[in-house]
C-alpha positions, 0 to 999 in steps of 0.5 A, spaced: 464 691 087 460 698 087 454 694 088 456 691 094 459 698 097 453 701 096 449 696 099 454 696 105 453 704 106 445 703 106 445 697 111 451 700 116 446 705 119 440 700 120 445 696 124 448 702 128 450 701 135 452 708 136 451 715 134 459 714 132 456 710 126 453 715 122 456 721 118 453 728 116 455 733 111 458 740 114 454 746 111 459 747 106 458 740 103 464 736 107 464 729 110 463 730 118 463 723 120 461 722 127 466 717 129 471 723 129 467 725 136 469 718 139 471 720 146 467 727 146 460 729 148 456 731 143 449 735 143 446 735 136 440 740 135 435 741 129 435 748 128 431 753 124 432 760 122 425 762 122 422 759 128 420 762 135 426 758 138 431 761 133 434 766 138 436 759 142 442 760 137 445 765 142 445 760 148 447 754 144 454 759 142 455 760 149 454 753 151 459 751 145 464 756 148 463 754 155 464 747 154 468 746 148 475 746 152 472 740 156 470 736 150 463 738 148 462 738 141 455 742 139 452 740 132 447 744 129 443 740 124 438 745 120 431 742 118 425 744 114 420 739 117 417 743 122 412 749 120 417 750 114 421 754 118 428 753 115 426 754 107 433 757 105 439 754 102 445 751 106 449 758 104 443 762 106 443 758 113 450 759 114 450 766 112 444 767 117 447 764 123 454 767 122 451 774 121 446 774 126 448 769 132 456 769 130 455 761 130 462 758 131 460 751 132 459 746 127 453 746 122 451 740 118 448 741 111 440 741 111 437 735 112 430 731 114 429 729 121 423 726 121 418 723 116 419 719 110 425 722 108 428 722 115 436 721 115 438 715 118 442 718 124 435 721 126 432 715 125 437 712 130 436 718 135 428 717 135 429 710 136 433 711 142 430 717 145 424 719 141 423 723 135 424 731 135 417 734 136 419 741 133 425 745 132 431 746 137 430 739 140 437 737 143 440 730 143 445 729 148 450 723 146 455 720 151 463 719 149 461 712 147 456 715 142 450 712 146 444 717 147 443 720 154 437 724 153 433 728 149 431 735 151 425 738 147 425 745 144 422 749 150 429 747 154 433 753 153 441 752 152 442 756 159 437 751 162 440 748 169 438 741 167 441 741 160 448 744 163 447 739 169 447 733 164 452 736 160 457 736 166 455 729 168 457 727 161 463 730 161 466 727 167 
């Protein structure tokens, strides 16, 4: 029975039809099933604390505050895949985000978003919209769990094109 459950856990993400079929862990190690966000618009952002784009945390927090009451869930996903720019532990990342940028949006535990150890969620996102090319790549996911669009790192959280896409998805 345990083997059957283990196999089902491995195979389920391979057959995933939507982002809602995946689960992350929070930065504190609690389960974060993305199915909890059904009916909400989700913005998944792979983050890093020592990147030239790190100041985007400020804009991400502003986006979170502006749209959370309308149904947006912003999730930070720390990753050390690009330039080794997220070397810290989950506790160090959490402390940095809280002290430096006063982050209140959900943060996942550090994962791999590309390469041979890429987590299943990011395999799905990469297949749907293209792999992240650097830190602070943003994936906008609709209320139905389908990927709407990928925004590369240079698209800042206050970019009009991102706001327009979020507003359209929230309607």
